[in-house]
C-alpha positions as CSV (number, residue, x, y, z in Angstrom):
1,M,-0.4,0.3,0.2
2,F,2.9,2.3,1.0
3,S,4.7,1.9,-2.2
4,K,1.7,2.4,-4.8
5,R,0.7,5.6,-2.8
6,V,5.2,6.7,-2.9
7,D,4.6,5.5,-7.2
8,M,1.4,7.5,-7.5
9,L,2.7,10.9,-6.0
10,R,6.2,10.2,-8.3
11,V,3.5,9.8,-11.1
12,R,1.7,13.3,-9.8
13,M,5.3,15.4,-9.2
14,Y,6.6,14.2,-12.6
15,S,3.4,15.3,-13.9
16,V,3.3,18.5,-12.7
17,V,7.2,19.1,-13.8
18,F,6.8,17.8,-17.4
19,V,3.6,20.1,-17.6
20,L,5.9,24.0,-16.0
21,V,9.2,22.5,-18.0
22,A,6.9,22.4,-21.5
23,F,5.4,25.5,-20.5
24,A,8.4,27.4,-20.2
25,A,9.8,25.9,-23.2
26,S,6.8,27.3,-25.0
27,E,7.4,30.9,-23.7
28,I,11.3,30.9,-25.0
29,A,10.1,29.1,-27.8
30,V,7.6,32.6,-29.1
31,A,9.8,35.1,-27.4
32,Q,11.9,33.5,-30.4
33,V,9.7,33.5,-32.9
34,S,11.4,37.1,-34.6
35,P,14.8,38.1,-34.3
36,P,16.4,40.2,-31.8
37,S,15.9,43.8,-32.2
38,W,19.0,44.6,-33.3
39,T,19.4,42.1,-36.1
40,A,15.5,43.1,-37.0
41,S,16.7,46.5,-37.9
42,P,19.7,48.2,-37.5
43,D,18.5,51.4,-38.8
44,V,16.9,52.1,-35.3
45,Y,19.1,49.7,-33.1
46,K,22.2,49.6,-32.8
47,V,24.6,47.6,-30.3
48,V,27.2,50.2,-27.9
49,A,28.4,47.5,-26.2
50,E,28.2,43.9,-24.6
51,N,30.7,41.2,-22.6
52,G,28.9,37.9,-22.2
53,Q,26.7,38.7,-20.4
54,F,24.9,42.0,-21.3
55,R,24.2,43.5,-24.4
56,V,23.4,47.1,-24.4
57,V,21.9,48.6,-27.1
58,E,20.4,52.2,-28.2
59,G,17.1,52.2,-29.7
60,T,16.7,56.2,-31.9
61,W,13.4,55.9,-33.9
62,K,12.3,59.8,-35.9
63,P,9.5,61.5,-35.9
64,G,7.1,58.9,-37.7
65,Q,9.3,55.9,-37.9
66,R,9.0,52.4,-36.8
67,D,10.9,49.5,-36.4
68,Q,10.5,45.8,-38.0
69,L,9.0,42.7,-36.1
70,H,11.5,41.6,-33.6
71,S,11.4,40.1,-30.2
72,H,13.1,40.9,-26.8
73,P,14.0,37.3,-25.9
74,N,15.1,38.3,-22.9
75,G,13.3,41.1,-21.0
76,G,16.0,43.3,-19.8
77,F,16.4,47.0,-18.3
78,F,15.7,50.4,-20.2
79,Y,16.1,53.8,-19.7
80,Y,15.1,56.8,-22.1
81,V,17.3,59.5,-23.1
82,T,14.0,61.5,-24.8
83,D,11.4,61.7,-24.2
84,C,9.1,59.6,-26.3
85,L,5.5,58.6,-27.5
86,T,5.6,55.4,-28.8
87,R,3.1,53.0,-30.3
88,L,4.0,49.4,-29.8
89,H,2.4,47.0,-32.1
90,S,1.3,43.0,-31.5
91,P,1.1,40.9,-34.4
92,D,-2.5,40.4,-33.4
93,G,-3.5,43.4,-34.7
94,R,-3.4,45.5,-30.9
95,T,-1.7,48.5,-29.5
96,E,-0.6,50.0,-26.8
97,D,0.7,53.8,-26.6
98,V,3.6,54.4,-24.0
99,A,4.7,58.1,-23.1
100,R,7.8,57.7,-21.2
101,S,9.9,61.2,-20.1
102,A,13.6,61.7,-20.0
103,G,15.3,59.3,-17.2
104,A,12.6,57.3,-17.1
105,A,13.8,53.6,-16.6
106,G,12.9,50.4,-15.1
107,W,12.6,46.5,-16.1
108,Q,10.7,44.8,-19.3
109,P,9.9,41.2,-19.2
110,A,10.5,39.5,-22.2
111,F,9.1,40.2,-24.9
112,D,7.6,38.3,-28.7
113,S,7.3,39.5,-31.8
114,H,6.7,43.0,-31.8
115,W,7.4,46.3,-33.5
116,V,7.3,50.1,-32.3
117,E,6.9,53.3,-34.0
118,N,7.3,56.6,-32.9
119,V,3.6,58.6,-32.8
120,G,5.7,62.2,-31.3
121,K,7.1,64.7,-32.8
122,E,10.5,64.8,-31.7
123,T,13.2,62.2,-31.8
124,C,12.7,59.3,-29.7
125,K,15.7,57.5,-27.6
126,V,16.2,54.8,-25.7
127,V,19.6,52.7,-23.8
128,L,18.0,48.9,-23.8
129,F,21.0,46.7,-21.0
130,E,19.5,42.7,-22.1
131,P,20.8,39.8,-20.5
132,K,21.8,37.2,-22.8
């Protein structure tokens, strides 16, 4: 009886682990559907520094400019150098307007496929600090 109960617990534990691993793998796969920002839009994103652990990327959008479909598979920190009014576009058609002031900083989670449009009247500049 005890052995049967232990076996059932093992089966449940392995099932939970399998589901968690499958979910994590699907999230990673989704985030890597499109190329990273600096590869997709070299006219907007420039790698300004990197080492084995981090990459520093500068993004610059002129008024009305948009980048190409890209991802940020590992998330990272952002720092806005200028005031920016951008529109984030998702492949499913959803949009979100984002207004940030120069000096705004914070963490962004991993982004799957999206593109960014400068809907403001001034050049928008942001620095991204992304883990590799």
